[in-house]
C-alpha positions as CSV (number, residue, x, y, z in Angstrom):
1,M,27.9,11.1,20.0
2,K,28.8,8.5,22.7
3,L,27.3,10.8,25.3
4,F,24.1,11.0,23.3
5,H,23.9,7.2,23.2
6,H,24.6,6.9,27.0
7,L,21.8,9.4,27.6
8,M,19.4,7.5,25.4
9,N,20.2,4.2,27.1
10,A,19.7,5.9,30.5
11,L,16.3,7.2,29.4
12,A,15.4,3.7,28.3
13,V,16.3,2.2,31.7
14,L,14.4,5.0,33.4
15,L,11.3,4.2,31.3
16,L,11.6,0.6,32.3
17,L,11.8,1.4,36.0
18,T,8.8,3.8,35.9
19,T,6.7,1.1,34.1
20,S,7.8,-1.9,36.2
21,V,4.9,-1.5,38.6
22,A,2.5,-1.7,35.7
23,A,4.3,-4.8,34.5
24,Q,3.5,-6.5,37.8
25,T,-0.3,-5.9,37.3
26,G,-0.5,-6.6,33.6
27,P,-1.5,-9.9,32.0
28,I,2.0,-11.3,32.6
29,T,3.2,-11.1,36.2
30,T,6.2,-12.3,38.3
31,N,4.1,-15.4,39.1
32,T,3.5,-16.3,35.4
33,K,5.2,-19.5,34.4
34,L,7.0,-19.9,31.1
35,P,8.1,-23.2,29.4
36,A,11.8,-23.9,29.0
37,H,13.4,-23.4,25.5
38,P,12.1,-24.0,22.9
39,R,9.0,-22.1,23.9
40,I,8.1,-20.0,20.8
41,L,5.3,-21.5,18.6
42,L,6.5,-25.1,18.9
43,L,7.4,-26.6,22.3
44,G,10.0,-29.2,22.8
45,G,8.7,-32.7,21.7
46,E,5.9,-31.2,19.5
47,E,8.0,-32.1,16.4
48,A,6.3,-35.5,16.7
49,T,2.9,-33.9,15.8
50,I,4.4,-32.5,12.6
51,R,6.0,-35.8,11.7
52,K,2.7,-37.5,12.1
53,T,1.1,-34.9,9.8
54,I,3.8,-35.4,7.2
55,S,3.5,-39.2,7.2
56,A,-0.3,-39.1,6.8
57,D,-0.5,-36.7,3.9
58,K,1.6,-36.5,0.7
59,T,0.9,-32.8,0.3
60,W,2.4,-32.0,3.7
61,E,5.3,-34.4,3.0
62,K,6.0,-32.4,-0.2
63,M,5.9,-29.1,1.7
64,H,8.2,-30.4,4.4
65,Q,10.7,-31.6,1.7
66,A,10.5,-28.3,0.0
67,I,11.5,-26.5,3.2
68,L,14.4,-28.9,3.7
69,A,15.5,-28.5,0.1
70,E,15.5,-24.7,0.4
71,S,17.4,-25.0,3.6
72,D,20.0,-27.1,1.7
73,N,20.1,-24.3,-0.9
74,L,21.0,-21.8,1.9
75,L,24.0,-23.8,3.2
76,D,26.6,-22.3,0.8
77,K,25.1,-18.8,0.6
78,P,27.0,-16.0,2.5
79,P,25.0,-14.5,5.4
80,V,22.9,-11.4,4.7
81,E,24.8,-8.1,4.8
82,R,23.8,-4.8,6.3
83,I,23.0,-3.0,3.0
84,Q,20.3,-0.4,3.3
85,I,18.1,0.6,0.3
86,G,16.8,4.1,0.8
87,R,15.4,4.3,4.3
88,R,14.9,0.6,4.6
89,L,16.9,-2.4,5.6
90,L,13.6,-4.4,5.4
91,D,14.5,-6.7,2.5
92,K,17.5,-7.9,4.6
93,S,15.4,-8.4,7.7
94,R,12.9,-10.4,5.7
95,E,15.5,-12.6,4.1
96,A,17.1,-13.1,7.6
97,L,13.7,-14.2,9.0
98,R,13.2,-16.6,6.0
99,R,16.6,-18.2,6.4
100,I,16.7,-18.6,10.1
101,F,13.1,-19.9,10.3
102,F,13.7,-22.4,7.6
103,L,17.0,-23.6,8.9
104,S,15.8,-23.8,12.5
105,Y,12.8,-25.8,11.3
106,A,15.0,-28.1,9.3
107,Y,17.3,-28.7,12.3
108,R,14.4,-29.4,14.7
109,L,12.7,-31.9,12.3
110,S,15.9,-33.6,11.0
111,Q,18.5,-33.1,13.7
112,Q,21.1,-32.7,11.0
113,P,24.0,-30.5,12.3
114,K,24.5,-28.7,8.9
115,Y,21.3,-26.7,9.5
116,L,22.3,-25.8,13.0
117,A,25.7,-24.6,11.9
118,R,24.4,-22.6,9.0
119,A,21.7,-20.9,11.2
120,E,24.3,-20.0,13.8
121,K,26.5,-18.5,11.2
122,E,23.7,-16.3,9.9
123,M,22.7,-15.2,13.4
124,V,26.3,-14.3,14.5
125,A,26.7,-12.2,11.3
126,I,23.5,-10.3,12.0
127,A,24.4,-9.8,15.7
128,G,27.5,-8.0,14.4
129,F,25.5,-5.4,12.5
130,S,25.9,-1.8,13.8
131,D,22.2,-1.7,14.3
132,W,19.0,-3.1,12.8
133,N,17.8,0.3,11.5
134,P,15.5,1.5,14.2
135,S,14.5,4.6,12.2
136,H,12.3,2.3,10.1
137,F,11.2,0.0,12.9
138,L,9.7,-2.7,10.8
139,D,13.3,-3.6,10.0
140,V,14.1,-4.1,13.6
141,A,10.9,-6.0,14.3
142,E,11.4,-8.7,11.6
143,M,15.1,-9.0,12.4
144,T,14.3,-9.5,16.1
145,M,11.7,-12.1,15.3
146,A,14.3,-13.9,13.1
147,M,16.9,-13.9,15.8
148,A,14.4,-14.9,18.5
149,I,13.2,-18.0,16.6
150,G,16.7,-19.1,16.0
151,Y,17.9,-18.4,19.5
152,D,14.9,-20.2,21.1
153,W,14.6,-23.2,18.7
154,L,18.3,-23.9,18.7
155,H,19.1,-22.8,22.2
156,Q,20.4,-26.1,23.6
157,N,22.8,-26.6,20.7
158,L,24.2,-23.1,20.0
159,S,27.8,-22.5,20.9
160,S,28.2,-20.5,24.1
161,T,29.9,-17.6,22.2
162,A,27.2,-17.5,19.6
163,K,24.4,-17.7,22.2
164,A,25.9,-14.7,24.1
165,S,26.3,-12.5,21.0
166,I,22.8,-13.3,19.7
167,K,21.2,-12.7,23.1
168,E,23.0,-9.4,23.4
169,A,21.9,-8.3,20.0
170,I,18.3,-9.1,20.6
171,L,18.5,-7.0,23.7
172,K,20.5,-4.0,22.5
173,K,19.5,-3.9,18.8
174,G,15.9,-5.1,19.2
175,L,14.2,-4.7,22.5
176,E,15.9,-1.6,24.0
177,P,15.4,0.6,20.9
178,S,11.6,-0.3,21.2
179,M,11.6,1.5,24.5
180,N,12.7,4.7,23.0
181,P,9.8,7.1,22.2
182,K,11.7,8.2,19.1
183,H,11.3,4.7,17.6
184,N,8.0,3.4,19.0
185,S,5.2,5.5,17.6
186,W,3.9,2.3,16.1
187,L,2.4,1.5,19.5
188,K,-0.3,4.0,18.9
189,V,-1.2,3.2,15.2
190,T,-4.1,1.0,14.0
191,H,-2.4,-0.5,11.0
192,N,0.2,-3.3,10.2
193,W,3.1,-1.5,11.8
194,N,1.6,-2.1,15.2
195,Q,1.0,-5.8,14.5
196,V,4.4,-6.5,13.0
197,C,6.4,-4.5,15.5
198,N,4.6,-5.8,18.6
199,A,5.0,-9.4,17.3
200,G,8.7,-8.9,16.7
201,M,9.3,-7.4,20.1
202,A,7.3,-10.1,21.9
203,Y,9.3,-12.8,20.2
204,G,12.5,-11.2,21.3
205,A,11.1,-10.9,24.9
206,L,10.1,-14.6,24.9
207,A,13.5,-15.6,23.6
208,I,15.5,-13.9,26.4
209,Y,12.9,-13.9,29.1
210,E,14.9,-15.6,31.8
211,D,17.8,-13.2,31.3
212,Q,15.7,-10.0,31.3
213,P,12.5,-11.0,33.1
214,E,11.3,-7.5,34.0
215,L,12.0,-6.0,30.5
216,A,10.4,-9.1,28.9
217,R,7.3,-8.9,31.0
218,N,7.0,-5.2,30.2
219,I,7.3,-5.7,26.5
220,I,4.9,-8.7,26.3
221,N,2.3,-6.8,28.4
222,R,2.7,-3.7,26.3
223,A,2.1,-5.9,23.2
224,I,-1.0,-7.6,24.6
225,E,-2.4,-4.2,25.5
226,T,-1.6,-2.3,22.3
227,I,-2.0,-4.8,19.5
228,V,-5.8,-4.6,20.1
229,L,-5.7,-1.2,18.4
230,P,-5.2,-2.6,14.8
231,M,-7.3,-5.6,15.8
232,K,-10.3,-3.3,16.3
233,D,-10.2,-2.5,12.5
234,Y,-11.4,-6.0,11.8
235,S,-14.7,-5.1,13.4
236,P,-17.6,-5.6,12.8
237,G,-17.3,-8.5,10.3
238,G,-13.7,-9.2,9.4
239,A,-13.0,-6.9,6.3
240,Y,-9.3,-5.9,6.6
241,P,-8.9,-2.2,5.7
242,E,-5.5,-2.4,4.0
243,G,-6.5,-5.0,1.5
244,Y,-5.2,-8.4,0.4
245,G,-1.5,-7.7,0.4
246,Y,-1.3,-6.1,3.8
247,W,-3.7,-8.7,5.2
248,G,-0.9,-11.1,4.3
249,Y,1.5,-8.9,6.3
250,G,-0.4,-7.4,9.3
251,T,-2.7,-10.3,9.9
252,S,-0.1,-13.0,9.5
253,F,2.2,-11.2,12.1
254,N,-0.9,-10.8,14.4
255,V,-1.4,-14.5,14.1
256,M,2.3,-15.2,14.7
257,F,1.9,-13.1,17.9
258,N,-1.4,-14.7,19.1
259,S,-0.1,-18.2,18.4
260,A,3.1,-17.6,20.3
261,I,1.5,-16.0,23.3
262,E,-1.1,-18.8,23.6
263,K,1.6,-21.5,23.2
264,A,3.9,-19.9,25.8
265,F,1.3,-18.9,28.4
266,G,-1.6,-21.3,27.8
267,Q,-4.1,-18.6,27.1
268,D,-4.8,-15.8,24.6
269,F,-5.7,-13.0,27.0
270,G,-8.9,-12.3,25.0
271,L,-7.1,-11.5,21.8
272,N,-8.7,-14.2,19.7
273,S,-12.2,-13.0,20.7
274,Q,-11.7,-9.4,19.5
275,P,-14.7,-8.6,17.3
276,G,-14.3,-9.5,13.7
277,F,-10.8,-11.0,14.0
278,L,-11.6,-14.6,13.5
279,Q,-14.2,-13.6,10.8
280,T,-11.4,-12.1,8.7
281,A,-10.7,-15.6,7.5
282,G,-13.9,-15.4,5.4
283,Y,-12.7,-12.1,4.0
284,L,-9.4,-13.5,2.8
285,Q,-10.9,-16.7,1.5
286,N,-13.4,-14.7,-0.7
287,M,-10.8,-12.2,-1.9
288,T,-9.4,-14.7,-4.5
289,G,-11.1,-15.3,-7.8
290,P,-11.4,-18.5,-9.8
291,S,-8.2,-17.5,-11.8
292,G,-6.2,-17.6,-8.5
293,S,-5.6,-13.8,-8.6
294,S,-6.7,-11.6,-5.7
295,F,-8.9,-8.6,-5.5
296,N,-5.8,-6.4,-5.3
297,Y,-7.2,-3.0,-4.3
298,S,-5.0,-0.5,-2.4
299,D,-1.3,-1.2,-2.1
300,A,-1.4,-4.9,-3.1
301,G,0.4,-6.9,-5.7
302,T,-1.5,-8.3,-8.7
303,G,-1.3,-12.0,-7.8
304,G,-2.2,-14.1,-4.8
305,G,-0.4,-16.7,-2.8
306,L,-0.5,-19.3,-0.1
307,Q,-1.5,-17.9,3.3
308,P,-0.2,-20.0,6.2
309,A,-2.2,-18.0,8.7
310,M,-5.4,-19.4,7.2
311,F,-4.7,-22.8,8.8
312,W,-4.5,-21.1,12.2
313,F,-7.9,-19.5,11.6
314,A,-9.4,-22.8,10.4
315,N,-8.3,-24.4,13.6
316,K,-9.8,-21.6,15.7
317,L,-13.1,-21.6,13.7
318,K,-13.2,-25.4,13.5
319,D,-14.2,-24.7,9.8
320,P,-11.7,-26.3,7.3
321,S,-13.9,-24.9,4.4
322,V,-12.1,-21.5,4.8
323,L,-9.0,-23.4,3.4
324,W,-10.6,-24.0,0.0
325,V,-8.2,-21.5,-1.8
326,E,-5.2,-22.8,0.2
327,R,-6.2,-26.3,-0.8
328,S,-6.1,-25.3,-4.4
329,R,-2.7,-23.7,-4.1
330,L,-1.2,-26.7,-2.2
331,Q,-2.6,-29.2,-4.7
332,N,-2.1,-27.3,-8.0
333,E,1.2,-25.5,-7.4
334,E,4.7,-26.9,-6.9
335,A,5.6,-26.8,-3.2
336,S,8.9,-25.1,-4.2
337,R,6.9,-22.1,-5.4
338,H,6.1,-21.2,-1.8
339,V,9.6,-21.2,-0.3
340,R,10.0,-17.4,-0.8
341,D,7.4,-17.0,2.0
342,R,9.5,-16.3,5.1
343,L,6.7,-17.6,7.4
344,L,6.2,-20.8,5.6
345,P,7.4,-23.1,8.3
346,A,4.5,-21.9,10.5
347,I,2.1,-23.7,8.2
348,M,3.6,-27.0,9.3
349,I,2.7,-26.1,12.9
350,W,-0.8,-24.7,12.2
351,S,-1.7,-27.5,9.7
352,N,-2.7,-29.4,12.9
353,G,-3.1,-32.7,11.0
354,Q,-5.6,-31.2,8.5
355,S,-5.9,-33.6,5.5
356,I,-5.8,-31.5,2.3
357,L,-8.1,-34.0,0.6
358,N,-10.8,-33.5,3.3
359,I,-11.2,-29.8,3.0
360,P,-14.9,-29.2,2.1
361,T,-16.3,-26.9,-0.5
362,P,-17.5,-23.6,1.0
363,T,-21.3,-23.2,1.0
364,E,-21.6,-19.4,0.8
365,K,-21.0,-17.7,-2.5
366,V,-21.4,-14.1,-1.3
367,W,-19.4,-12.4,1.5
368,A,-19.8,-8.8,2.6
369,G,-18.1,-6.9,5.4
370,A,-18.4,-3.4,6.8
371,G,-15.7,-1.3,8.4
372,S,-13.5,1.5,7.1
373,M,-12.9,-0.3,3.8
374,P,-16.1,-2.4,3.2
375,V,-16.2,-4.9,0.4
376,A,-18.7,-7.3,-1.2
377,L,-17.3,-10.5,-2.9
378,M,-19.5,-12.8,-5.0
379,R,-19.1,-15.8,-7.3
380,T,-21.3,-18.2,-9.1
381,S,-19.3,-21.3,-8.1
382,W,-16.3,-22.4,-6.0
383,T,-15.6,-25.4,-8.2
384,D,-16.2,-24.2,-11.7
385,P,-13.0,-22.6,-13.1
386,N,-15.2,-20.6,-15.5
387,A,-17.3,-19.1,-12.7
388,I,-18.2,-15.4,-12.7
389,Y,-16.5,-13.6,-9.8
390,V,-16.9,-9.9,-8.7
391,G,-15.0,-8.1,-6.0
392,F,-16.5,-4.7,-5.2
393,K,-15.5,-2.0,-2.7
394,G,-16.6,1.1,-1.0
395,G,-14.5,2.8,1.7
396,S,-12.3,5.8,1.8
397,A,-9.0,7.0,0.3
398,S,-8.1,8.2,3.8
399,V,-7.4,4.6,5.0
400,N,-3.8,3.5,5.3
401,H,-2.4,2.3,1.9
402,A,-5.7,3.2,0.2
403,H,-6.0,4.4,-3.4
404,M,-8.7,6.6,-4.9
405,D,-10.6,3.5,-6.0
406,I,-13.9,3.9,-4.1
407,G,-16.6,2.1,-6.1
408,S,-14.1,0.1,-8.0
409,F,-14.4,-3.6,-8.8
410,V,-12.7,-6.6,-10.4
411,M,-14.6,-9.1,-12.6
412,E,-13.7,-12.6,-13.9
413,A,-15.5,-15.0,-16.2
414,N,-14.4,-18.1,-18.2
415,G,-11.1,-18.2,-16.3
416,V,-10.1,-14.7,-17.3
417,R,-9.9,-11.5,-15.4
418,W,-11.7,-8.8,-17.5
419,A,-11.8,-5.9,-15.1
420,M,-8.5,-5.5,-13.3
421,D,-6.7,-3.3,-10.8
422,F,-3.1,-2.2,-11.3
423,G,-2.4,-2.6,-7.5
424,M,0.6,-1.0,-6.0
425,Q,3.8,0.5,-7.4
426,G,7.0,-0.4,-5.6
427,Y,7.7,2.2,-2.9
428,E,11.4,2.6,-3.5
429,S,10.7,3.4,-7.2
430,L,8.7,6.4,-6.1
431,E,10.6,7.4,-2.9
432,S,13.9,7.4,-4.8
433,K,12.4,10.1,-7.1
434,G,11.5,12.3,-4.1
435,I,7.8,11.3,-4.0
436,Q,6.2,11.7,-0.5
437,L,4.1,8.6,-0.8
438,F,2.2,8.3,2.4
439,G,0.3,11.5,2.7
440,R,-3.5,11.2,3.2
441,T,-4.6,14.8,2.6
442,Q,-6.4,15.9,-0.6
443,D,-3.3,17.7,-1.9
444,A,-0.8,14.9,-0.9
445,Q,1.8,14.1,-3.5
446,R,0.5,10.5,-3.3
447,W,-2.3,11.5,-5.7
448,E,0.2,12.5,-8.4
449,V,1.1,8.8,-8.9
450,F,-0.8,7.5,-12.0
451,R,-1.9,4.2,-10.6
452,Y,-3.4,5.6,-7.4
453,T,-6.2,7.8,-8.5
454,N,-9.8,7.2,-9.6
455,R,-8.9,8.1,-13.2
456,V,-7.4,4.6,-13.8
457,H,-9.7,2.6,-11.6
458,N,-13.0,0.9,-12.4
459,T,-15.0,3.7,-11.0
460,L,-16.2,7.3,-11.9
461,T,-14.4,10.5,-12.5
462,V,-16.4,13.7,-12.4
463,N,-15.2,16.8,-14.3
464,N,-11.7,15.1,-14.4
465,E,-11.5,15.7,-10.6
466,L,-10.1,13.4,-7.9
467,Q,-12.2,11.6,-5.4
468,R,-12.5,13.3,-2.1
469,V,-10.1,11.8,0.5
470,A,-12.3,12.7,3.4
471,G,-15.3,10.9,1.8
472,K,-16.5,7.5,3.0
473,A,-18.7,5.1,1.0
474,P,-20.5,2.4,3.0
475,I,-21.8,-0.8,1.5
476,T,-25.5,0.0,1.9
477,G,-26.8,-3.5,1.3
478,F,-26.2,-6.8,-0.4
479,S,-28.1,-9.9,-1.6
480,K,-27.1,-13.6,-1.7
481,A,-30.1,-14.5,-3.9
482,P,-28.7,-16.9,-6.6
483,A,-30.6,-15.1,-9.4
484,F,-29.4,-11.6,-8.3
485,M,-26.2,-11.6,-6.2
486,S,-25.6,-7.9,-5.6
487,A,-24.2,-5.1,-3.5
488,T,-24.7,-1.3,-3.3
489,T,-22.6,1.6,-2.0
490,D,-23.3,5.3,-1.4
491,M,-20.4,7.2,-2.8
492,S,-22.0,10.7,-2.4
493,T,-19.4,12.1,0.1
494,V,-16.6,10.8,-2.1
495,Y,-17.8,13.1,-4.9
496,E,-18.7,16.0,-2.6
497,G,-18.6,19.3,-4.5
498,S,-18.9,17.5,-7.8
499,L,-22.2,15.6,-7.4
500,A,-25.1,15.9,-5.1
501,K,-25.6,12.1,-4.9
502,A,-23.8,9.1,-6.3
503,N,-24.8,5.5,-5.7
504,R,-23.4,2.4,-7.4
505,G,-24.7,-1.2,-7.5
506,I,-23.1,-4.3,-8.9
507,A,-24.9,-7.6,-9.5
508,I,-24.4,-11.0,-11.0
509,V,-27.7,-11.7,-12.8
510,D,-29.0,-15.2,-13.4
511,Q,-25.5,-16.6,-12.8
512,A,-24.8,-15.4,-16.4
513,Y,-23.7,-11.7,-16.6
514,V,-22.8,-8.7,-14.6
515,V,-24.6,-5.3,-14.2
516,V,-22.9,-2.1,-13.0
517,R,-25.4,0.6,-12.3
518,D,-24.7,4.2,-11.2
519,E,-27.5,6.6,-10.1
520,L,-26.3,10.2,-10.0
521,E,-27.6,13.6,-9.2
522,T,-25.8,16.7,-10.4
523,M,-25.1,20.0,-8.6
524,P,-26.2,23.5,-9.8
525,Q,-23.8,23.1,-12.6
526,A,-23.5,20.5,-15.4
527,S,-21.1,17.6,-15.0
528,T,-19.1,15.3,-17.3
529,I,-19.0,11.8,-15.9
530,R,-16.3,9.4,-17.1
531,W,-17.0,5.7,-16.6
532,T,-13.8,3.6,-16.9
533,M,-12.8,-0.1,-16.7
534,L,-9.2,-1.2,-16.7
535,T,-8.6,-4.4,-18.7
536,P,-5.8,-6.6,-19.9
537,A,-7.9,-7.7,-22.8
538,Q,-7.7,-6.5,-26.4
539,V,-10.5,-4.0,-26.9
540,K,-12.5,-3.4,-30.1
541,I,-15.2,-0.8,-30.3
542,T,-18.1,-2.4,-32.2
543,G,-20.7,0.3,-31.8
544,K,-21.5,3.6,-30.0
545,N,-22.4,1.8,-26.9
546,R,-20.6,-1.5,-27.3
547,A,-17.1,-2.9,-27.1
548,E,-15.8,-6.4,-27.6
549,L,-13.0,-7.6,-25.3
550,T,-10.9,-10.6,-26.2
551,Q,-8.3,-12.4,-24.1
552,N,-6.8,-15.9,-24.2
553,G,-9.2,-17.0,-26.9
554,K,-12.2,-15.9,-24.8
555,K,-14.6,-13.0,-25.4
556,M,-16.7,-10.6,-23.4
557,I,-19.1,-7.8,-24.4
558,L,-19.2,-4.5,-22.6
559,Q,-22.6,-2.9,-23.4
560,V,-23.9,0.4,-22.2
561,Q,-27.6,0.2,-21.7
562,E,-28.1,3.8,-20.6
563,P,-27.6,6.6,-21.2
564,A,-28.3,6.1,-24.9
565,Q,-26.2,9.1,-26.1
566,I,-22.7,8.1,-25.4
567,T,-19.7,7.1,-27.5
568,M,-17.5,4.2,-26.3
569,K,-13.8,5.0,-26.3
570,T,-10.5,3.9,-24.9
571,W,-7.7,5.7,-23.1
572,S,-4.0,5.0,-23.0
573,T,-2.4,3.6,-19.8
574,D,1.1,4.8,-20.7
575,P,2.7,6.4,-17.6
576,P,2.6,10.2,-17.8
577,K,5.6,10.8,-15.6
578,D,9.1,9.4,-15.4
579,Y,8.4,8.0,-11.9
580,D,5.3,6.1,-12.9
581,A,5.5,2.4,-13.5
582,P,4.9,1.1,-17.0
583,N,1.6,-0.6,-17.6
584,P,2.1,-2.8,-20.7
585,G,-0.8,-4.8,-22.2
586,T,-3.5,-2.8,-20.5
587,T,-6.3,-0.5,-21.7
588,L,-8.9,1.8,-20.2
589,V,-12.3,1.3,-21.8
590,G,-15.4,3.3,-21.1
591,F,-17.3,6.4,-22.0
592,E,-18.2,10.0,-21.0
593,A,-21.7,11.2,-20.3
594,K,-22.7,14.9,-19.9
595,M,-25.4,15.6,-17.4
596,P,-27.2,18.9,-17.1
597,A,-27.3,20.9,-13.9
598,Q,-29.6,19.7,-11.1
599,T,-30.7,16.5,-12.8
600,K,-30.9,12.9,-12.0
601,G,-29.6,10.2,-14.3
602,A,-28.4,6.6,-14.4
603,L,-25.5,4.8,-16.1
604,T,-26.1,1.1,-16.7
605,V,-23.4,-1.1,-18.0
606,L,-23.6,-4.9,-18.8
607,L,-20.5,-7.1,-18.8
608,I,-21.6,-10.2,-20.8
609,P,-19.4,-13.3,-21.1
610,E,-19.6,-15.0,-24.5
611,N,-22.6,-17.3,-24.9
612,A,-24.6,-15.3,-22.4
613,E,-25.9,-12.5,-24.7
614,K,-29.3,-14.0,-25.1
615,K,-29.7,-14.1,-21.4
616,A,-28.8,-10.4,-20.9
617,T,-32.3,-9.1,-21.8
618,N,-33.7,-8.3,-18.4
619,K,-34.6,-4.7,-17.5
620,V,-32.2,-3.3,-14.9
621,H,-34.3,-2.0,-12.0
622,P,-33.4,1.2,-10.0
623,L,-31.1,0.5,-7.0
624,A,-34.0,1.3,-4.7
625,H,-35.6,-1.9,-5.9
626,W,-32.6,-4.1,-5.5
627,P,-32.9,-6.6,-2.7
628,K,-30.8,-5.5,0.3
629,S,-29.8,-7.3,3.4
630,P,-27.8,-5.4,6.1
631,L,-24.1,-6.3,6.5
632,P,-23.2,-8.7,9.2
633,G,-22.5,-7.0,12.5
634,K,-24.3,-3.8,11.6
């Protein structure tokens, strides 16, 4: 075994030697200057800028105090231990990053020795781990970022023995494993792994740059050159393919990388101007409804949260209105609620003196973005808590972390989410039962998970069949007209073999109610179309084509305008298999419609908030007559 490790180390050294020439001609060269420690994100003396922000705004004072209070809570906790869960050490790496980032911030801003001592204790314990689990390299990436921040920010005050062990661990357990082809396939992928792993390795390289200059240059250059792969997925307009939850992961680490590179080298090497990247702030801003919950398609949690990276985007765009949702969270939620966010101290850096009270209301109420998972997001107001909100998606189940939810939507009115999405199920709960969760083929075991298929999303199921993984549904147009905010998608390839054509449109009409219209064409055989909507409301069928939904003392009517011959029904959301997560308090409501062979037909459903029934009398026009603007960038 020792011989094997020696051979692998020799291979890593050989790789470094063969790539050293490229390192001299990359963005970072031997002539590139680097600041002294601290050099990652916050240079020496820049604490004064944060102190000025804190003194000028009570909201930032509360956030600062919450970080210090949480750092105090960490003082008596034992360091994290190397306890692996399944194939992951990731929860330990994330907690290490949270602790070390918080404690390092607390020390730099307060100069109280207790925070330095506790951070050093944490890092020395982690340096002693046998490894940081390179077989699941996200674990290494986050652990390396944690250790790099602590080593860099506390560099002048760490004991010599601690400094030596931490530096050695960053090199041997972080950077060197990233040179092994067995562990670095993430360099070639276009999803969050690339963003997180490149960021973590770059932080490690920045931390020990003066001790390993050739290796550090090589790793930073490699990161600058390969992180553009996932950044291309924001093109053309900023829609992030992996959804809200993984935006908070992949994009935040991309911002951590860009911010650190720009701070250390005084330039961004073209990264910030990658098409669509800065525009993704508009996507994230519009992904949250008036209730505060996100449009949680794909593998995302059901809630929403403060996103520190949005402050970085606001600075780059010179547009503080993109912070409207963050403003609400900062003003209406206790600062202590946010201390589980391991990147929270970065918000104090990226806040850049922004007064929370001076964040203006956004002017646009409709946002649409193309790409591999296109979305349209619309609302009747940014300031009215009772506003109508609709999030609508096209896309493909072949995208990383995707569900079979093409054509699905969420809808809110009167402060209540009526049409919901289950979101993700915890990976370990499935992997521990032997489920191969990340296959993307039509017959992948992923599609045996109850929550992940079209049968429990707010879309169509044809002949009880799954959507086609290879299919792709573009957003074919959208409208910002206040009387008819709308978007349409062509889902035909998603139902290939089941339907000849399938188009869906969703509109907010007259600021009062929502229309969902499907226009379908059958194959040479008859089809049974099931229309479903998942809801947390209590459902009462009040007629063949009508249901009444009640929740939190509020009411909404679901009314099928066409076809006339349907029977409204509900379906259970009880998990069918022992590995499926429970779904208490939820119901599938909808109907089935039989369509003869080779015929065209339409399904038109109205979602009518209480007190709007008298307004829901307009004839719904065919989708061809809906106003359509092309998506930005197309």
